[in-house]
C-alpha positions in Angstrom: -6.0 49.3 -51.7 -2.4 49.5 -52.2 -0.4 46.1 -51.7 1.8 46.3 -48.5 4.1 43.7 -49.0 5.0 41.0 -51.4 2.1 38.3 -51.8 3.5 35.1 -49.8 1.5 32.9 -52.6 3.2 30.9 -55.1 2.1 31.9 -58.3 0.3 35.1 -57.0 0.5 38.4 -59.2 -0.3 42.0 -58.1 -1.6 44.1 -60.8 -3.7 47.5 -61.0 -7.3 47.5 -62.3 -6.6 49.8 -65.1 -10.3 49.7 -67.0 -13.8 49.4 -66.0 -14.0 46.1 -68.0 -11.5 44.9 -65.2 -13.4 45.9 -62.4 -14.8 43.1 -60.2 -15.3 42.0 -56.7 -12.7 40.0 -54.0 -13.6 36.5 -54.3 -13.5 36.0 -50.6 -14.7 39.3 -48.8 -16.9 40.8 -51.8 -15.0 44.2 -51.9 -15.3 45.8 -55.0 -12.0 46.6 -57.0 -12.3 49.4 -59.0 -10.2 51.2 -61.6 -7.0 52.3 -60.1 -7.2 49.8 -57.0 -4.7 47.0 -56.9 -5.6 43.5 -57.0 -3.8 40.2 -56.3 -4.6 37.2 -58.6 -3.7 33.8 -57.0 -5.5 30.3 -57.0 -7.5 31.1 -60.3 -9.3 34.3 -58.4 -9.2 37.8 -57.6 -8.5 38.8 -53.9 -8.2 42.4 -52.7 -5.5 41.4 -50.4 -3.2 38.5 -48.8 -5.5 38.4 -46.1 -8.2 37.3 -48.2 -5.9 34.7 -50.0 -4.6 33.3 -46.9 -8.3 33.3 -45.6 -9.7 31.5 -48.5 -7.1 29.0 -48.8 -5.3 28.2 -45.8 -4.2 24.9 -46.7 -2.4 26.0 -49.8 -0.7 28.9 -47.7 0.4 26.6 -45.2 2.2 24.4 -47.8 3.4 27.5 -49.6 5.6 28.3 -46.6 7.3 25.2 -45.7 
């Protein structure tokens, strides 16, 4: 999965999973994030997309946009 735009979340970073020890699942939807996938680290969690960050932290996203 590739990022399609820059994250709108403050203090969020995209990174590429480069090692099997980094493999995990999205903390919102459970999608596996495997070697070669892009992952978004935000709010002390790992997510597969901006949508999952938005859905899991709607209040914080509203505040970040203002």
